[in-house]
C-alpha positions as CSV (number, residue, x, y, z in Angstrom):
1,M,9.8,-5.4,2.7
2,L,12.1,-5.5,-0.2
3,G,13.2,-9.1,0.5
4,F,9.6,-10.6,0.2
5,S,9.6,-10.5,-3.7
6,V,13.1,-12.1,-3.7
7,M,11.9,-14.8,-1.4
8,K,8.9,-15.6,-3.5
9,K,11.1,-15.7,-6.7
10,V,13.7,-18.0,-5.3
11,S,11.2,-20.3,-3.8
12,G,9.3,-20.9,-7.0
13,N,6.5,-18.5,-6.1
14,S,5.8,-20.3,-2.9
15,P,3.5,-18.4,-0.5
16,V,5.4,-16.1,1.9
17,I,4.2,-15.6,5.5
18,F,5.4,-12.7,7.5
19,D,6.0,-13.0,11.3
20,V,5.1,-9.5,12.1
21,T,5.3,-9.4,15.9
22,H,8.6,-11.2,16.0
23,A,10.0,-8.7,13.5
24,L,9.3,-6.1,16.1
25,Q,11.2,-7.7,18.9
26,C,14.2,-5.9,20.4
27,R,16.8,-8.3,21.6
28,D,18.8,-7.7,24.7
29,P,21.6,-10.2,24.9
30,F,21.9,-9.6,28.7
31,G,18.2,-9.5,29.5
32,A,15.9,-12.2,30.6
33,A,13.4,-11.5,27.8
34,S,13.2,-9.6,24.6
35,G,11.6,-6.1,24.4
36,G,9.3,-5.1,21.6
37,R,7.6,-2.4,19.6
38,R,3.9,-3.4,19.9
39,G,2.9,0.2,18.7
40,Q,4.2,-0.6,15.2
41,V,2.2,-4.0,14.7
42,T,-0.5,-2.5,12.6
43,E,1.9,-0.4,10.5
44,L,4.2,-3.2,9.8
45,A,1.4,-5.6,9.1
46,R,-0.3,-3.3,6.6
47,A,3.0,-2.8,4.8
48,G,3.5,-6.5,4.5
49,M,0.1,-7.1,3.2
50,A,0.4,-4.3,0.7
51,V,3.3,-6.2,-1.0
52,G,1.0,-9.2,-1.6
53,L,2.1,-11.7,1.0
54,A,0.2,-14.8,1.5
55,G,-0.5,-14.1,5.2
56,L,0.9,-13.0,8.5
57,F,1.8,-14.7,11.8
58,L,1.5,-12.6,15.0
59,E,1.3,-13.0,18.7
60,S,-1.8,-11.9,20.6
61,H,-2.5,-12.1,24.2
62,P,-5.4,-11.0,26.5
63,D,-2.9,-9.0,28.7
64,P,0.4,-8.6,26.8
65,A,2.0,-6.9,29.8
66,N,1.6,-10.2,31.7
67,A,2.3,-12.6,28.9
68,K,5.0,-15.3,29.7
69,C,6.7,-14.6,26.3
70,D,6.6,-12.0,23.5
71,G,4.3,-9.6,25.5
72,P,6.1,-6.5,24.4
73,S,5.4,-7.3,20.8
74,A,2.0,-9.0,21.2
75,L,-1.2,-7.4,19.9
76,P,-3.8,-7.1,22.7
77,L,-6.5,-9.8,22.1
78,A,-9.3,-7.2,22.4
79,K,-7.8,-5.6,19.2
80,L,-7.5,-8.7,17.2
81,E,-10.9,-8.6,15.3
82,Q,-10.4,-5.0,14.3
83,F,-6.8,-5.7,13.3
84,L,-7.8,-8.6,11.2
85,T,-10.7,-6.7,9.4
86,Q,-8.3,-4.0,8.4
87,I,-5.6,-6.5,7.2
88,K,-8.1,-8.5,5.3
89,A,-9.4,-5.4,3.5
90,I,-5.8,-4.5,2.4
91,D,-5.2,-8.0,1.3
92,D,-8.3,-8.1,-0.8
93,L,-7.6,-4.7,-2.4
94,V,-3.9,-5.6,-3.3
95,K,-4.8,-9.0,-4.7
96,S,-7.6,-7.4,-6.9
97,F,-4.8,-5.7,-8.9
98,D,-3.3,-7.1,-12.1
99,E,0.4,-7.8,-11.8
100,L,2.4,-4.8,-13.1
101,D,5.6,-5.5,-14.8
102,T,7.9,-2.7,-14.1
103,E,11.1,-4.4,-15.4
104,N,10.2,-3.9,-19.1
């Protein structure tokens, strides 16, 4: 999370999009596919939006256990609407705040 403000600063304040589900992948160099931590999708997405990101990228699938790729990290499609409602509420709240300069 600490790197997001640095990314915005060095890119001239360009919008930063966070790929939440790929951030939760667990690589296995000897495995056929990556593992993942789907149970942390909401937690990490909330944290990302709390720092004022422009948006999120995430994988969603009707049946993540049978997805051809990224299933272990994918949000079940049935949870997507509720997930987006919560993320949008956090985004609206955070972006309603005035910028607070803590450097000076």
